[in-house]
N, C-alpha and C positions, 0 to 999 in steps of 0.2 A: 930343354924346352921350358921357356918361362911362362907361356900362356897355354891354358887348356883349350881355349877358343880364341881365335884371332880373326878380326874382320878388318880389311883394309880397303877403304873406298868402295865398299860393297853397295851395289846399286841394282835395283830391279824395276823395270818398266813394263807396264801392260799397255801397249799402244802409247797414247799420250799421257797416261797416268803414271807418275813416278811413285811407286809404293815404298821403295827404300832408296834413300838418296845419299850416296857417299858415306856410308856408315863405317866409322873406324873405331874399333873397340878391342881391348885386350881383357880377357877374363882369366885370372890366375887360378891354379888348381885349388880345390877345396872350398867348402862353404856354400851358402845359398846366395845366389845373385838374382835380384828381381829385375825383370825387363818390363818397364812400365810405359804406359801410353794410353791415350783415349782410344775408343774404337776407331779403326781406320788408320792408326798411327804407323802400321807396318810391322807390328810384333809377329803376327802369324806368318807373314811372308818371310820375315827374317828367319824364323824357326824352320820353315819349310826349305829354305835354301841350305841351312845347316844340315838338314837331314837328307839332302839330295833329292827332295821331292819337287823342287823348283830350281831351274838353272838361273844363275845371276846374269844380268845384262852386261855388267862390267864390274871391275874390282875383283878382289880375292877374299877367300876365307879358308881357314884351316881349323881342323879339330884334331887335337893330339898330334899336331905337326903335319897332318895329311890334308891335302886339298879337298874341298868339298866337291870338286869335279870327279873325285874317285871315292864315293862313299863306302864302297866295298872294303877299302883299306882301314876304315876306322869304326864302322858301324858295329862290329863285334864288341866294341868297348863302350858303346853308347846305348842307353835305354831311353825310350821316348813315350810320351802320352800326348797325342794330338787330338783335340776335341774329346767328346765323351767316349769312353771305352765300350766296345761291343762284345757281349758274351751271349752264350746260349742260355736263355732264362730258365729252361727246364733242367739244366745240368747243375750240379753242385759247384761251388767255388773251386773245390779241389779238381773236379773233372774238367772244368774249363781250363784250369792251369795245366793239367796233364796234357791236354790237346796242344796248348801253346808250347809247352816244353818239348813235345815230340817234334813239332814243326821247326823249332829252333835248335834242335839237337842237344837239349839240356837233359840231364838225368832226373828221374823222378824224385830223387832225394833232395834236389834243390827246391822243390815245390814247398815242402814243409818249412824250409828255411825262410823263404820269402813271405809265406803266410804269417810266420812268427814276427817277421820284421814289421809287417803292416797291421799286426794285432788282429788277425782274422782266424787264428788257429781254432778257436772255439766254435767258429761258424763254417769251418771248412766243408762240412757235409751237407750244409743247407743249400737249397736251390738258390741260384742268383736272383730269381724272381722275387724271393723273400728279402733280399738285401735292400737296405736304404740307399739313397743316392750317394751318401758319403762312403758307405761300404763298397759300392761299385767303383767309386773313384780309387779307394784304397786297393781294391783288387786289380784295377788297371795299373796302379803303380807297382804292385807285386809282379805283374806281367812284365813291366819294363825293367824290373830288377832281376829277372830270371838269369840273365847272362852275367850277373854281378858286374855291371858296367862301372867304368870310372866316371862317366858323365851321364847325368840324368837331365833330359830336356822335357819340360812339362808346359803345355800350352793351356792356360786358363784352368788349372786343376781344381780351383774352388768355385768355378762358375756354376750358379744354380743351386749351390748347397745352402742348407739352413745353417743357423749359427753353430749348432752342435757339430755338423759335418765340417764346417770351416775349421773349428778348433781341432778336430781329429786330423785333418790334412796338415794343418799348421804344425802341430806337434810332431807328426811323422817327418815332415821336411826338415825340421830342426834337428831331429835325431840323425837323419841321413847326412846332413851337412856337417854336423859335429863329428860324424864317423869318418870323414875324410873325402866323401864324394863331392864332385863339383855338380851343383844343381842350378840349372837355369830355369827360372819360373816366370812365365809371362802372365800378367794380370792387369786388370783395371781396378781391382779391389785394393786400393792403396793402403788402407789401414792394416789389412792382413799382411801385406808385404812388409810393412813397417815392423810387424811383430815377429817376422821370421828371417828376413834377409840381412846378410852381413854387408852387402854392397848393392847398389842400384844403378841401373842404366835407364834413363828416361829418353824416349824418342817421341817425336811429334811430326806428322806429315812426312815420315820416313827419315827425318833428320835427328841427329844427336842433340839433345838439350842438356843432359848432365850425365856424367859418369864418375862414380866414386863411392866411398863408403858412406854408410847411413849417417854417421856423425857429421861428416862434412856437409851433407845435404841439409841436415837439420840446423847447422850453423847459419844457414840462409833464412831460417824461420824468423818471422817478425815477432817481437815481444813488446807488449804494450799494456797499459793500465786502462781499463774501461771504467768510466765514472758516469753516474747518472744522478742528478738531483732529485729529491723527493717531489719537488714542485717544478713542473716543466717550465714555468715562467722564470726560474732561476738559471736556466741553461746558459744564456748569453753572459750573464754576470759571472757565472762560475768559470766559463772559458776565458773571460777577460782576466779574472783573478789568477788563473794558472799562467796565462801569457805574461802578465806583469811580474810574476815570480820567476820568469826565465824559462818556462817550459814552452813546448810547441804543440798546443792542443789542436785536435781536429774534431769539429762537430759533425756528428753523423746521426741523423734522426733525433732521437731524444737522449743520446749518449754523447760522451766526449772520450776520444781516444788520445792517450798521451804516451807516445813511444819512448820518450826519454826519462821515464820515471819508474821503470820496472824495479829498480833497486831501492826505491824509497816511496812506496805508495802511501805510507803513513804521513808523509809531508803533504800530500794532496788532501788527505783527510783533515789535517790541521788547518790548512789554508781555507778549506770550505767552512770548517767550524768557526774560525776566527772572523769569517765574513758573514756569519749568521745563516749559512746554507746547510740544510740537512741532506745527507746523501741517502739515496735508495739503493745504490749499487756502487761497489768499489772492489774491483778484482783484477788480478793479473791474468792476461790472456796470452798463451803461447800457441803459435801456429803448429798444427800437426803436419805430417807428411802430405796429406791430401791437400791442405791449404797451400803449402809450398809448391806442390806440383801444379795446381791450378794457376797459381800466380805466374810460375815460370813458363808454362805452356801458353798461357794467354799472351805473355810478353813476346814469346818466340813467334806467335802468330800475328803479332802486331795489333792486338786488341787492347 
């Protein structure tokens, strides 16, 4: 088996709405894979098809070599967290987990193991009502880990968290991925996915926009030098100076963007100085994952 999860022309329609449109993706075992897309891109529908909660209109998908038409054949090896986890607020974290373990046929001994994994051992006896949102998300991940799954599927696990909670979940996902589990995380928090994912899948309007490792995606990032003269009236003269020197400047507002000078911004500084122009700003700008994503999805939408 070369792929932990495989989608082949997977399509889901709700009446005239095409939520997922011919999605073909292979996810190899191990590591963290980010499933990215704006709201309404089809991320949650894709996840629900993988979990057997929604039946595909056409196409196929397999998890651990088994068709999603028969989720009973693979769900024993899959843990999932879809939307916000629901717990009994008046029960402790441990007692909530004990109820879930009993329903899933897992031994009580596994509870302490998963609470340790998600760093909740010290709070195991506290009522869930006293947990922060980040702690509740970690408890939800602990519940998904009870059966020690090979694959963990998480739908927007960092949604609504404060910065501290996001850091908690990000660190946990990295630990689990490094430990050999295959983790599929859907999110629209692109910067957080950039910090944790090994590979990314970008979809928009149900269609595949990009699939590959993070390094390959970031190779598509734009790199440019941002230059601004101290005196706005020097803007046109500075752009002309750069153009005469062989660069391709683009004037944008009160700044100039020079895409072909990232290896030698000092030359731009010298050109300005030699022409009597004082600079207020000179910096190299590299697009982050969010900027690349927005540019790619806007292009895919024809904007």
